[in-house]
C-alpha positions as a printed Julia matrix, in Angstrom:
66×3 Matrix{Float64}:
   4.64   -8.63  -15.8
   7.94   -9.72  -14.3
  11.04   -9.29  -16.42
  14.57  -10.53  -15.82
  15.56   -6.96  -14.97
  12.83   -6.67  -12.33
  13.73  -10.0   -10.77
  17.38   -8.92  -10.74
  16.47   -5.74   -8.88
  14.55   -7.71   -6.25
  17.41  -10.19   -5.84
  19.82   -7.3    -5.38
  17.58   -5.56   -2.82
  17.06   -8.74   -0.8
  20.55  -10.26   -1.0
  22.81   -7.38   -1.97
  24.08   -9.45   -4.92
  23.89   -7.93   -8.39
  23.18  -10.46  -11.16
  23.24  -10.1   -14.93
  20.12  -10.92  -16.93
  21.72  -14.22  -17.99
  22.47  -15.12  -14.37
  18.91  -14.29  -13.29
  17.58  -16.52  -16.09
  19.87  -19.41  -15.07
  18.78  -19.0   -11.45
  15.09  -19.11  -12.35
  15.37  -21.87  -14.96
  18.02  -24.22  -13.63
  17.79  -23.82   -9.87
  14.09  -23.13   -9.45
  12.76  -25.03  -12.49
  10.75  -22.07  -13.76
   9.93  -21.55  -17.43
   9.11  -18.63  -19.67
   5.41  -17.79  -19.59
   3.59  -15.0   -21.3
   0.18  -13.73  -20.23
  -2.74  -14.49  -22.52
  -4.03  -11.55  -24.48
  -7.66  -12.25  -23.49
  -9.19  -11.93  -20.07
  -9.83  -15.2   -18.24
 -13.29  -13.92  -17.28
 -14.26  -13.39  -20.93
 -17.84  -14.61  -21.48
 -18.09  -15.51  -25.17
 -21.86  -16.23  -25.19
 -22.56  -12.87  -23.54
 -20.3   -11.07  -26.01
 -22.1   -12.73  -28.93
 -25.49  -11.8   -27.44
 -24.4    -8.19  -26.97
 -23.07   -7.9   -30.53
 -26.21   -9.38  -32.09
 -28.84   -7.64  -29.91
 -27.48   -4.58  -28.11
 -25.01   -3.17  -30.64
 -27.56   -2.88  -33.5
 -29.99   -1.16  -31.13
 -27.33    1.32  -30.02
 -26.12    1.88  -33.57
 -29.68    2.67  -34.79
 -30.05    5.27  -32.05
 -27.45    7.57  -33.59
Protein backbone atom coordinates (compact mmCIF):
# COMPACT_ATOMS: atom_id res chain seq x y z
CA UNK A 1 0.00 0.00 0.00
CA UNK A 2 1.34 3.42 -0.93
CA UNK A 3 1.58 6.00 1.82
CA UNK A 4 2.37 9.70 1.60
CA UNK A 5 5.79 8.94 3.06
CA UNK A 6 6.53 6.34 0.36
CA UNK A 7 5.40 8.65 -2.41
CA UNK A 8 7.56 11.40 -0.92
CA UNK A 9 10.60 9.12 -0.98
CA UNK A 10 10.01 8.28 -4.65
CA UNK A 11 9.55 11.95 -5.54
CA UNK A 12 12.80 12.77 -3.76
CA UNK A 13 14.71 9.95 -5.49
CA UNK A 14 13.43 10.92 -8.94
CA UNK A 15 13.53 14.72 -8.67
CA UNK A 16 15.88 15.43 -5.77
CA UNK A 17 13.13 17.54 -4.15
CA UNK A 18 12.10 16.71 -0.60
CA UNK A 19 8.39 17.27 0.12
CA UNK A 20 6.46 17.20 3.38
CA UNK A 21 3.52 14.83 3.74
CA UNK A 22 1.14 17.77 3.28
CA UNK A 23 2.90 18.81 0.07
CA UNK A 24 2.79 15.25 -1.29
CA UNK A 25 -0.95 15.13 -0.55
CA UNK A 26 -1.55 18.47 -2.30
CA UNK A 27 0.46 17.27 -5.30
CA UNK A 28 -1.53 14.05 -5.59
CA UNK A 29 -4.94 15.59 -4.87
CA UNK A 30 -4.84 19.01 -6.49
CA UNK A 31 -2.43 18.58 -9.38
CA UNK A 32 -3.08 14.97 -10.32
CA UNK A 33 -6.73 14.69 -9.21
CA UNK A 34 -6.11 11.56 -7.15
CA UNK A 35 -8.21 10.63 -4.13
CA UNK A 36 -7.75 8.60 -0.99
CA UNK A 37 -8.50 4.93 -1.58
CA UNK A 38 -8.19 2.05 0.80
CA UNK A 39 -7.93 -1.57 -0.28
CA UNK A 40 -10.92 -3.80 0.40
CA UNK A 41 -10.46 -6.27 3.20
CA UNK A 42 -11.74 -9.18 1.09
CA UNK A 43 -10.07 -10.73 -1.91
CA UNK A 44 -11.58 -9.83 -5.28
CA UNK A 45 -11.39 -13.50 -6.28
CA UNK A 46 -13.53 -14.56 -3.31
CA UNK A 47 -16.07 -17.18 -4.44
CA UNK A 48 -18.98 -16.95 -2.00
CA UNK A 49 -20.93 -19.97 -3.35
CA UNK A 50 -17.82 -22.15 -3.09
CA UNK A 51 -17.13 -20.94 0.45
CA UNK A 52 -20.72 -21.74 1.46
CA UNK A 53 -20.45 -25.20 -0.14
CA UNK A 54 -17.18 -25.89 1.66
CA UNK A 55 -18.56 -24.80 5.04
CA UNK A 56 -21.72 -26.89 4.70
CA UNK A 57 -20.19 -30.06 3.18
CA UNK A 58 -16.43 -30.27 3.69
CA UNK A 59 -15.98 -28.69 7.12
CA UNK A 60 -18.41 -31.05 8.92
CA UNK A 61 -16.70 -34.03 7.27
CA UNK A 62 -13.28 -32.81 8.39
CA UNK A 63 -14.50 -31.95 11.87
CA UNK A 64 -16.00 -35.46 12.33
CA UNK A 65 -12.66 -37.02 11.40
CA UNK A 66 -10.94 -35.73 14.54
